[in-house]
N, C-alpha and C positions, 0 to 999 in steps of 0.2 A: 504494500500500500504506500510506503514511503517513496518508492521509485515513481509510482503514478503521480503522487503529489508534486514531486520535483519536476516531472515532465510537464504537468499542468502549469506550474509556476514559470518554467522556462518558456513555454508556449505563450503564456499571457504577457511576459516581458517582451518577447519578440514581437508579438502583435501590437503592444502598446508603443514600442519604439517605431514600428513601421507606420502606424497611424499618426504619431506625432510628427515624424519626418514628412509624411505626405501633407499634413496640415501646414507645417511651417514653410515648406518649399513649394506649395501649391502644385505638387506633382502627383502622378498616378501612383497607385499601390505598387505597381511593378518598379517604377523609378525609386520609390521609397525603399522597397526591398533591396534594390541594388545598392543604394546609399548605405543602408544599415548592415546588410549581410555581406555584400561583396567588397565594398570599399572600407568597411569598418569605420564609417564616419560618425557613428553615434555609439555610445556605450552607456550601460546602466549600472546602478548600484542602489541598494536600499540603505536608508539612514537608520539611526538608532531607534526610531519609532516604526520602522518597517515600511516607510513611504518610499515608493519607487521614484528615482531620479534618473534622468537621461541627459547626456551631454551631446551637443551637436553644434554645427555651424548654421546660423540662420541665413536668410537670403541676403543680409547686409555683410556677411562675413564675420559677424560677432561670435564669440564663444558664449554659448548659452547652456545653462543647466536648468531643466524644467522638472518640477515636482508634480507627481500625479495627485489630483484632488479626489475627494470622496466620490464625486460624480463621474470619475474616470478621465476628465479633462486634465490637461497639463498647464501649469502656471509657470511661464518662463522667467528666468532671471538672467540678465546679461552679466557675465563674469568679467569679460574683457571686450571692449569695443574694437572693431576691426582697425588695424593700423592704417595710417594714411600713407599715400605714396604707392610705391610698387611692391611693398611687402604684403604678404597674405598669411592668414592663419589657416591651419589644416589639422586634421586628425585629433580632435579632443578625445581624451580617455579619462575615465572616472573610477574612483575607488573609495571605499569607506573603511576607516580604521580608527580605533580609539574613540568611536562615537562621532567622528567628524567626516565630512565629505571632502575629497581632494580631487582636483582636476588638473591635468597637464595637457599641453597642446604644442604643436609645432608652428613656428613662424618662419616663413621662407622669404629671404631677401635676395637681392642680386649678388650679395657678397657673403652671406652667412646663413646657417641653419641654427635656430635658437629654440630650445624647449623651455616653455614657461610653466609655472606652477602656481596654484592658488588653493586656499583652504576655507571651508565654512565650518566653524566650530559647532559642536553639538548644541542644539537649542538656539542657534543664531540664524538669522536670515541674511547675514552679511558675509560676503566673500572678502578675503584679505586681498591687498594689492598684489598683483602677480609679481613673482620673482623669476629670475632665469636660473634653471638648473644646469643647462648645458648650452654652449655656443661653439659652433664649429665653422671655421673659415672655409670657403668653397674654392680652394685652390684646385685647378684642374691639373692633375698630374698624369702625364702621358695619355691625355684624352679621357681620363677616368673622372666621372662625376662623383663627388664626395658628399652630396647632399644627404641629410638625415631623412629617414622615412619611417613610417609605421611605428610611432612611439607607443609604448605600453607602460602603464604606471602600476606600481604597487607601493603601499605604505605599510611599514611595520605596525604590528598590533598596538604599539604605544601611541600611534597617531602622530608621532613626531618626526619620523625618519622616512622621507620619500625616496624611492628608487625609480628611475625611468630608464628604460632600455629602448634602443632604436637600431634599425639597420642603417648602414651607411654605404654609399656608393651605388653604381649601376653597372651590372646587376648587383644585388645585395652582396657586397664584397666582405663586409665584416659587421660584427655587432659591437655596440658600444653601450655602456651603462654608466649612469651618473647618479649621485645623491646630492643632497644640499651641501655636502662638503667637497664636491668635485667629481671628476671622472673616477669610477671604480675600476673599470677595465675597458680596453678597446683592442684586445688581441685576438678575438675570435674571427678567423678568416674562412671564407667559403672555399678557397683554393682557386678561385677564378682569377 
C-alpha cells in the first residue's frame, strides 16, 4: 500500500507541475510536459507543512517558486527578477532541508556561467537575497564550450550547507560541484 501511495503522490506532483507550467507559459499540456519532464525546467519540493512548491522560469525570465493552495491553484513568488542585458536565467532547482526551502539556478552571460542560490526560512514568506555559489569563466579552449549546464541542488539536513552540482562543457565533459565555501571538486571527466 505504501508503494501505491508514493506512486499517487509522484503522479499528483507531476500533474501539478505540468498544469502550473502550462498556466504560466500559456502553452499546451504537451509543451508543459516537455518543459517539466524533458528539459527539467521546473522542480518541486514540499515544505515543513507539506505544501507543494514548484520552481520555474516565468514568461519574463524571472525565477519563481509557487506554492500550491488549498484549492489546488498555485500562488507564485518571484525569487529573482530576470537580469537585464544579454544574460539569462535557466534551470531552477528546488530542495527542502532543515524546514527551509532552497532554490538554485543558472545565469548565463556572454563571459560566465554563474549558479545563484536563495533560501526561504521555515515559516517565512520571504526569500533571502540571492548569492553566487559558483562562477565559471567561459574560456573557449581548443573549441570546447565550458558553459555550466543542468544544475542540481541538495542541502544538508541542517538546512545550512548547500551543494550544487552541474555538468560543464559540450558535450558534458566533466562534473563540477560547489558549496557556499567554494568548489568541492571538478575532476570528474567523461573521457571525451
